[in-house]
Backbone as CSV, one residue per row, in Angstrom:
resi,resn,N_x,N_y,N_z,CA_x,CA_y,CA_z,C_x,C_y,C_z
1,MET,-1.529,-17.225,-0.551,-2.505,-18.799,-0.993,-2.885,-18.879,0.155
2,TYR,-4.557,-19.655,-0.637,-4.720,-20.485,0.524,-5.219,-21.614,-0.151
3,ILE,-5.075,-22.372,-0.097,-5.673,-24.410,-0.059,-6.927,-24.391,0.658
4,ASN,-7.450,-25.341,-0.610,-8.759,-25.438,-0.088,-8.980,-26.712,0.015
5,GLU,-8.494,-27.422,-0.508,-8.744,-29.164,-0.842,-7.043,-29.707,-0.950
6,ILE,-7.228,-31.005,-0.224,-6.192,-31.776,-0.800,-6.343,-33.201,-0.786
7,LYS,-5.956,-33.740,-2.098,-6.112,-35.108,-3.101,-8.122,-34.732,-3.306
8,GLY,-8.383,-34.584,-3.749,-9.880,-34.177,-4.023,-10.857,-33.858,-3.086
9,LYS,-10.538,-33.500,-1.859,-11.115,-33.506,-0.598,-10.663,-32.598,-0.077
10,PRO,-12.542,-31.471,-0.096,-11.813,-30.302,0.642,-11.650,-30.468,2.244
11,LEU,-10.962,-29.410,2.527,-11.132,-28.617,3.776,-11.698,-28.297,4.739
12,ALA,-12.254,-28.323,6.163,-13.310,-27.926,6.414,-13.229,-26.258,6.513
13,LYS,-11.934,-26.028,6.471,-11.221,-24.555,6.181,-10.472,-24.198,5.973
14,PRO,-10.178,-22.554,4.223,-9.039,-22.033,3.777,-8.243,-22.343,4.907
15,LEU,-6.306,-22.951,3.925,-5.561,-22.678,4.984,-4.623,-22.502,4.275
16,GLU,-3.984,-21.283,4.965,-2.735,-19.895,4.387,-1.715,-20.655,4.262
17,ILE,-0.844,-20.586,3.550,0.301,-20.685,3.062,0.807,-19.844,2.339
18,THR,2.310,-19.616,2.245,3.090,-18.847,2.009,3.870,-19.655,0.588
19,VAL,4.301,-19.413,-0.376,5.254,-20.274,-0.934,6.660,-18.996,-1.496
20,SER,8.179,-19.317,-1.278,8.952,-18.579,-0.713,9.720,-18.574,-2.612
21,LYS,10.418,-18.060,-2.953,11.110,-17.938,-4.589,11.853,-18.866,-4.388
22,GLN,12.090,-19.570,-3.401,12.683,-21.019,-3.296,11.892,-22.412,-3.040
23,TYR,10.645,-21.779,-3.617,9.936,-22.921,-3.425,9.823,-23.364,-2.608
24,ILE,9.567,-22.972,-1.216,9.155,-23.491,-0.052,7.869,-22.799,0.231
25,ALA,7.240,-24.252,0.466,5.388,-23.890,1.305,5.414,-24.196,2.257
26,GLU,5.162,-22.845,3.209,4.943,-22.685,4.928,3.734,-22.414,4.667
27,CYS,2.968,-22.547,6.124,2.393,-22.556,7.168,2.795,-22.218,8.464
28,LYS,2.940,-21.054,8.481,4.038,-20.260,10.029,2.662,-20.807,10.914
29,ASP,1.545,-20.807,10.770,0.691,-21.115,11.663,0.676,-22.212,12.617
30,LEU,0.887,-23.208,11.369,1.461,-24.842,12.020,2.144,-25.633,12.095
31,GLU,3.402,-24.288,11.356,5.000,-25.231,11.626,5.001,-25.794,10.854
32,ILE,4.365,-25.944,9.351,4.780,-26.917,8.171,5.151,-26.991,6.605
33,TYR,5.911,-27.243,6.141,6.474,-26.629,5.258,6.524,-27.633,4.270
34,GLY,6.558,-27.480,3.353,7.054,-28.555,1.810,7.696,-27.949,1.349
35,GLU,8.843,-28.872,0.144,9.885,-27.738,-0.635,9.411,-28.503,-2.097
36,GLY,10.368,-28.070,-2.870,9.753,-28.808,-4.818,11.029,-27.617,-5.750
37,ASP,11.239,-27.991,-6.612,11.680,-27.224,-7.426,10.660,-26.349,-8.631
38,THR,9.913,-26.593,-8.174,8.836,-25.281,-8.872,7.584,-25.614,-7.018
39,GLU,6.652,-23.914,-7.943,5.365,-24.074,-6.798,4.802,-24.696,-6.959
40,ALA,4.900,-25.565,-7.488,3.135,-26.452,-7.177,3.724,-27.754,-6.727
41,GLU,5.016,-28.111,-7.153,5.520,-29.523,-5.875,5.711,-28.982,-5.123
42,ALA,5.998,-27.462,-4.463,6.323,-27.284,-2.960,4.763,-27.138,-1.996
43,ILE,4.869,-26.631,-3.050,2.589,-27.441,-2.671,2.153,-28.327,-2.382
44,LYS,2.174,-29.705,-3.500,2.463,-30.961,-3.355,2.692,-31.503,-2.129
45,ASP,4.266,-30.530,-1.795,4.930,-31.444,-0.902,4.368,-30.996,0.778
46,PHE,4.242,-29.873,0.384,3.239,-29.767,1.922,1.883,-30.564,2.401
47,LYS,1.147,-30.703,1.205,0.070,-31.340,1.208,0.290,-32.591,1.840
48,GLU,1.707,-33.187,1.516,1.513,-34.868,1.511,2.145,-34.807,3.025
49,ALA,3.015,-33.632,3.599,3.431,-33.816,4.417,1.944,-33.284,5.631
50,LEU,1.020,-32.237,5.660,0.333,-32.018,5.606,-0.646,-33.504,6.250
51,LEU,-0.840,-34.167,5.340,-1.051,-35.690,5.346,-1.152,-36.646,6.486
52,ASP,0.737,-37.048,5.961,1.273,-37.606,7.123,0.926,-37.316,8.606
53,ILE,1.308,-35.856,8.957,0.808,-36.011,10.302,-0.213,-35.564,10.421
54,ARG,-1.852,-35.324,10.127,-2.739,-35.651,10.422,-2.607,-36.876,10.453
55,ASP,-2.647,-37.767,9.460,-2.931,-39.755,10.082,-1.456,-40.143,11.530
56,ASP,-1.002,-39.852,11.248,0.048,-39.935,12.740,-1.109,-39.034,13.744
57,LEU,-1.739,-38.082,13.383,-1.917,-37.842,14.269,-4.123,-38.577,14.873
58,LEU,-4.063,-39.140,14.479,-5.088,-40.057,14.123,-5.029,-41.542,14.332
59,SER,-3.606,-42.047,14.408,-3.259,-43.184,14.914,-3.228,-43.617,16.081
60,ASP,-3.802,-44.722,16.514,-4.033,-44.852,18.295,-3.471,-44.161,18.970
61,GLU,-1.878,-44.237,19.091,-1.443,-43.347,19.792,-1.235,-41.845,19.534
62,GLY,-1.603,-41.855,18.709,-0.449,-40.247,18.275,-1.467,-38.924,18.813
63,PHE,-3.278,-38.998,18.573,-3.808,-37.495,19.463,-4.475,-37.899,20.134
64,ASP,-3.924,-37.009,21.337,-4.626,-36.260,22.663,-5.027,-34.941,22.290
65,ASN,-6.985,-35.373,23.358,-7.617,-34.214,22.475,-7.427,-32.945,23.139
66,LYS,-6.557,-33.174,24.263,-6.140,-31.774,24.828,-5.096,-30.986,24.437
67,ASP,-4.405,-31.403,23.396,-3.130,-30.998,22.575,-3.765,-29.858,21.448
68,GLU,-2.985,-29.032,22.257,-3.191,-27.710,21.112,-3.116,-27.508,19.793
69,TYR,-1.582,-27.993,19.366,-0.880,-28.013,18.098,-1.744,-29.396,17.766
70,ALA,-2.196,-30.418,18.330,-2.827,-32.035,17.235,-4.433,-31.386,16.652
71,ARG,-5.169,-30.099,17.825,-6.508,-30.052,17.381,-6.239,-29.031,16.175
72,LYS,-5.188,-27.955,16.399,-5.312,-26.895,15.686,-4.968,-27.482,14.113
73,ILE,-4.655,-28.508,13.760,-4.361,-29.263,12.837,-5.551,-29.936,12.510
74,LEU,-5.854,-30.710,13.067,-7.163,-31.541,12.816,-8.954,-30.430,12.429
75,ASP,-8.235,-29.514,12.846,-9.447,-28.721,12.266,-9.771,-28.133,11.045
76,TYR,-8.710,-28.368,10.383,-8.463,-28.253,8.770,-8.747,-29.442,8.036
77,PHE,-9.318,-30.192,8.861,-10.035,-31.741,8.001,-11.735,-32.192,8.479
78,GLU,-12.060,-32.345,7.603,-13.715,-32.807,8.378,-13.425,-34.106,8.299
79,LEU,-13.486,-34.314,9.688,-13.428,-35.745,9.919,-14.916,-36.537,10.465
80,LYS,-14.604,-37.749,10.354,-16.279,-38.102,10.183,-15.974,-39.055,11.182
81,LYS,-16.961,-38.780,11.979,-17.039,-39.561,13.515,-17.688,-40.414,13.651
């Protein structure tokens, strides 16, 4: 399954996630997951986790432009310059 937006804002590129029968949504490429009592709750929790990580990376001390993992995550967002 692919997600193309978070909270009404489009991603720069589709993000592939899987949702298990235990309602765990994860993106192995980014090593991020979310969980819930339903598939929809797991996806919502995943999106919130992704946004939290993005916000941490964009904080003053959180982002090093040379950090491959950070760049991989931020590449999914259209960031205003």
